C-alpha positions in Angstrom: -97.6 4.2 46.8 -98.1 7.9 46.0 -95.0 9.8 46.7 -93.3 12.8 45.1 -90.0 12.5 43.1 -88.2 14.7 45.7 -89.7 12.5 48.5 -88.7 9.2 46.6 -85.1 10.5 46.3 -84.9 11.3 49.8 -86.1 8.1 51.1 -84.1 6.0 48.6 -80.9 7.7 49.5 -81.9 7.2 53.3 -82.8 3.4 52.8 -80.0 2.8 50.7 -77.5 3.7 53.7 -79.0 1.0 55.8 -75.9 -1.3 56.6 -75.7 -4.6 54.8 -77.3 -7.2 57.1 -79.6 -4.9 59.1 -83.2 -5.2 58.2 -84.6 -2.5 55.6 -87.6 -0.6 56.6 -90.9 -2.7 56.0 -92.1 -0.2 53.2 -88.7 -0.4 51.3 -90.6 -2.8 48.7 -93.3 -0.4 47.8 -90.9 2.5 47.6 -88.8 0.5 45.0 -92.0 -0.3 43.2 -92.8 3.4 43.0 -89.4 4.2 41.6 -89.8 1.3 38.9 -93.2 2.7 37.9 -91.6 6.2 37.6 -88.8 4.6 35.4 -91.3 2.7 33.4 -93.3 5.7 32.6 -90.2 8.0 31.7 -91.1 10.4 34.7 -87.5 9.5 35.9 -84.3 8.2 34.1 -81.1 6.6 35.4 -79.3 9.2 33.5 -79.8 12.6 31.9 -78.3 14.9 29.3 -77.1 18.3 30.5 -77.6 21.7 29.0 -74.2 21.6 27.5 -74.6 18.0 26.0 -72.8 15.9 28.6 -74.4 12.9 29.9 -74.5 12.2 33.7 -75.8 9.3 35.8 -78.7 10.1 38.3 -76.9 8.0 41.3 -79.8 8.2 43.4 -82.0 6.2 40.8 -79.0 3.6 40.6 -79.0 3.3 44.4 -82.9 2.6 44.2 -82.4 -0.1 41.7 -79.8 -1.7 43.9 -82.1 -1.3 46.8 -84.7 -3.5 45.0 -82.2 -6.4 45.0 -82.0 -6.2 48.8 -85.6 -5.6 49.3 -86.8 -8.5 46.9 -87.3 -12.2 47.9 -86.8 -15.1 45.5 -89.8 -16.1 43.8 -90.6 -18.6 41.0 -92.3 -17.7 37.8 -93.0 -19.1 34.4 -94.8 -22.4 33.0 -94.1 -25.9 32.7 -91.4 -25.7 29.9 -89.6 -22.6 31.3 -89.3 -21.8 34.8 -87.2 -19.0 36.4 -86.3 -17.9 39.9 -85.5 -14.1 40.5 -86.2 -11.3 43.1 -89.8 -10.6 43.1 -89.1 -7.0 42.8 -88.0 -7.4 39.1 -90.5 -9.5 37.3 -90.6 -9.5 33.5 -92.8 -6.6 32.0 -96.1 -7.2 30.5 -97.1 -5.0 27.6 -100.3 -4.9 25.7 -101.5 -3.0 22.2 -102.1 0.1 24.0 -98.4 0.5 24.9 -97.5 0.6 21.0 -94.5 -1.6 21.6 -94.0 -4.7 19.3 -92.6 -7.6 21.0 -92.4 -10.3 18.3 -93.0 -13.8 19.8 -89.9 -15.8 20.5 -88.3 -15.5 24.0 -87.6 -11.8 24.5 -87.8 -10.2 28.0 -88.0 -6.5 29.1 -87.2 -6.4 32.9 -89.5 -4.3 35.4 -88.1 -0.7 35.7 -87.2 -0.4 32.2 -88.6 2.3 29.8 -89.7 1.2 26.3 -91.4 3.7 24.3 -94.2 3.5 21.9 -93.0 2.6 18.5 -90.1 0.4 19.7 -89.9 -3.0 18.0 -88.3 -6.0 19.9 -87.2 -9.0 17.6 -86.8 -12.3 19.5 -84.8 -13.2 21.4 -83.6 -9.9 22.9 -83.2 -8.6 26.5 -83.7 -5.2 28.2 -82.4 -4.7 31.9 -83.9 -2.8 34.7 -83.1 1.1 34.5 -82.5 1.1 30.6 -84.3 3.8 28.5 -85.2 3.0 24.9 -86.8 5.8 22.9 -89.4 5.8 20.1 -88.7 4.3 16.8 -86.1 2.2 17.8 -85.5 -1.4 16.8 -83.8 -3.9 19.0 -82.9 -6.9 17.0 -82.5 -10.7 17.6 -80.0 -11.6 20.3 -79.5 -8.0 21.3 -79.0 -6.9 24.9 -79.5 -3.4 26.5 -77.9 -3.5 29.7 -78.8 -1.9 33.2 -79.2 1.7 32.8 -78.1 2.2 29.2 -79.7 5.1 27.3 -80.8 4.5 23.9 -82.2 7.3 21.7 -84.8 7.7 18.9 -84.8 5.6 15.6 -81.7 3.6 16.6 -81.2 0.1 15.1 -79.7 -2.3 17.3 -78.7 -4.9 15.0 -78.6 -8.7 15.6 -76.2 -9.8 18.6 -75.3 -6.1 19.4 -74.6 -5.8 23.3 -75.1 -2.4 25.0 -73.7 -2.9 28.2 -74.8 -1.9 31.7 -73.3 0.1 34.3 -75.1 -0.1 37.6 -72.2 0.2 39.9 -70.4 2.3 41.0 -73.7 4.6 41.0 -71.6 7.7 39.9 -70.1 5.8 36.9 -70.8 7.4 33.3 -73.7 5.6 31.6 -73.6 4.1 28.3 -75.4 6.1 25.7 -76.6 5.5 22.2 -78.0 8.8 21.0 -80.6 9.4 18.1 -80.3 7.9 14.6 -77.2 5.7 15.4 -77.0 2.4 13.5 -75.2 -0.4 15.6 -74.1 -3.3 13.5 -74.4 -6.8 14.0 -72.1 -8.3 16.8 -71.0 -4.9 18.0 -70.4 -4.3 21.8 -70.5 -1.0 23.6 -69.4 -1.2 27.1 -68.0 0.8 30.1 -69.9 4.3 29.9 -69.0 4.8 26.3 -71.1 7.5 24.3 -72.0 7.1 20.7 -73.2 10.4 19.5 -76.0 11.1 17.3 -76.2 9.6 13.6 -73.0 7.7 13.9 -72.6 4.2 12.2 -70.9 1.4 14.0 -70.0 -1.2 11.6 -70.5 -4.9 12.3 -68.1 -6.2 14.7 -66.9 -2.8 16.2 -66.0 -3.1 19.9 -65.9 -0.1 22.1 -64.7 -0.2 25.7 -63.2 2.5 28.2 -59.7 1.2 27.2 -60.4 1.2 23.3 -58.5 4.1 21.4 -60.5 5.1 18.3 -58.4 6.3 15.3 -60.0 8.9 13.1 -58.5 8.9 9.6 -60.6 11.9 8.6 -59.5 14.4 11.1 -56.1 12.6 11.9 -56.7 12.1 15.6 -57.3 9.5 18.3 -60.1 9.3 20.7 -59.7 7.9 24.1 -61.3 7.7 27.5 -59.5 10.0 30.3 -59.9 9.5 34.1 -62.8 11.9 34.2 -64.4 11.5 30.7 -65.8 8.4 28.8 -64.9 7.5 25.2 -67.0 9.5 22.9 -67.8 8.6 19.2 -68.3 12.0 17.4 -71.6 12.7 15.7 -72.1 11.2 12.2 -68.7 9.2 12.7 -68.8 5.8 10.6 -66.7 3.4 12.5 -65.4 0.1 11.2 -63.2 -2.7 12.7 -59.6 -2.2 12.2 -56.1 -3.3 13.5 -52.8 -1.6 14.5 -49.5 -3.6 14.4 -47.6 -4.7 17.4 -44.2 -3.0 16.7 -41.8 -4.5 19.1 -40.8 -7.9 20.6 -42.2 -11.2 20.1 -45.5 -10.1 18.9 -43.9 -8.0 16.3 -42.0 -11.1 15.1 -45.3 -12.9 14.9 -46.8 -10.2 12.8 -49.7 -9.7 15.3 -51.9 -6.7 15.8 -54.5 -5.3 18.3 -57.9 -4.4 17.5 -58.4 -0.6 16.7 -61.8 0.9 15.6 -61.1 3.3 12.9 -63.4 6.3 11.7 -63.4 6.1 7.9 -65.7 8.9 7.1 -68.5 11.1 8.4 -72.0 10.3 7.4 -73.4 11.9 4.2 -76.2 11.3 1.7 -74.6 8.1 0.4 -74.4 6.8 3.8 -78.1 7.9 4.7 -79.2 6.2 1.4 -77.7 2.9 2.5 -79.3 3.0 5.9 -83.0 4.1 4.6 -83.7 0.4 4.8 -84.1 0.5 8.4 -87.1 2.6 8.1 -88.8 -0.1 6.0 -88.2 -2.8 8.6 -89.9 -0.8 11.2 
């Protein structure tokens, strides 16, 4: 289906307004397929960075992805040992050597509508969901997840069991973004529209959510999400898991604490030397 991006946007907005329960136009599956092709080629993205460095969701793209679930029909796929049932609009992507993407054998999946650049390495098992964007030189390690519409930059290492959450609804919600040259340690979780700026390091086990305050020991400040802004980790920050004591009531008597990510330093030459191993792994 050949259609311009402007026409694609206009028709998706029109079709997405079809009341639930009413039949969609008959060409809705082909329209969704055109959108997913554009996402996979990188021609369109589910989020973009503005000239002033802010990240914004492309709501019409998210509407199109959601439209794909309405337009699809359940279909079985797989083989004798592994059998799956999903909407036929979202099959697993297939790559070949010309794509330049390494997908090591062992149960990994990249869903239709995800952009995976040449030079990306996928270690088994990992999963990339529709609308996600993964730029060149990035490694997605074993048991890692890149959720719907998450944006991952160049030369990122998502370590084993790292979870980069997805934000598909509401369509205007801020995307989850991991910018260039970030190291995300093992068992980290980044959720709910959090932005990790370039060259930051998240130590193993760091969990970042919209409700998580992050304490900066270097600059003596606290970073929080607000009603109109997501949580942002500053460029080159090195974040490790921490705790803060509960000071009142029964929790204080039990000497309990709450998890509190802590910025202990900003990336320097020593930190860079410690992470150069990532280049050898690629």
